[in-house]
C-alpha positions in Angstrom: 0.0 0.0 0.0 2.8 2.4 0.9 4.7 1.8 -2.3 1.6 2.3 -4.4 0.7 5.6 -2.7 4.3 6.9 -3.1 4.3 5.9 -6.8 1.0 7.7 -7.3 2.1 10.9 -5.6 5.5 10.9 -7.4 3.8 10.4 -10.8 1.3 13.1 -10.0 4.0 15.5 -8.9 6.2 14.8 -12.0 3.2 15.4 -14.3 2.4 18.7 -12.6 6.0 19.9 -12.9 6.2 19.0 -16.6 2.9 20.7 -17.2 4.1 23.8 -15.4 7.2 24.0 -17.6 5.2 23.4 -20.8 2.7 26.2 -19.8 5.6 28.6 -19.0 7.2 27.8 -22.3 3.9 28.4 -24.2 3.4 31.8 -22.4 6.9 33.0 -22.9 7.2 32.0 -26.6 3.7 33.2 -27.3 2.8 30.1 -29.3 -0.9 31.0 -29.4 -0.4 34.7 -29.9 2.2 35.5 -32.5 1.3 39.2 -32.9 4.3 41.5 -32.4 4.2 44.4 -30.1 4.2 47.7 -31.9 6.9 49.8 -30.3 6.7 53.5 -31.2 9.9 55.4 -30.8 10.6 59.0 -31.6 13.9 60.8 -32.3 14.6 63.3 -29.5 17.4 65.7 -28.9 18.6 66.8 -25.4 18.3 70.5 -24.8 21.5 70.6 -22.7 24.1 68.4 -24.3 22.5 68.1 -27.8 22.8 64.3 -27.9 20.2 62.5 -30.1 18.5 59.3 -28.9 15.1 57.5 -29.2 12.4 57.5 -26.6 8.8 56.4 -26.4 6.3 58.9 -27.8 4.1 58.5 -24.8 6.5 60.3 -22.4 6.0 64.0 -21.9 9.2 64.2 -19.7 12.3 62.1 -20.2 15.8 62.0 -18.8 18.8 62.2 -21.1 20.9 59.0 -20.7 24.2 60.9 -21.3 24.0 64.1 -19.2 21.1 63.2 -16.9 19.1 66.4 -17.5 15.3 66.4 -17.5 13.7 67.3 -20.8 10.2 68.1 -21.8 8.2 67.7 -25.0 7.9 71.0 -26.8 
């Protein structure tokens, strides 16, 4: 009886672990949803150091990665 219960619980746990890994793989690889995210970037220029870089168009304020100054959309 003890060996049968241990075998059952071990099999159940192994199936659950394999299922969790498969589910995680499906979610991370987007097997069912192959649509790409549309990333919108805009070319922006720092008002202080005049460096040019790309940021999201949704930000009204952003920080320059080179000099650290805070800039605002005009």
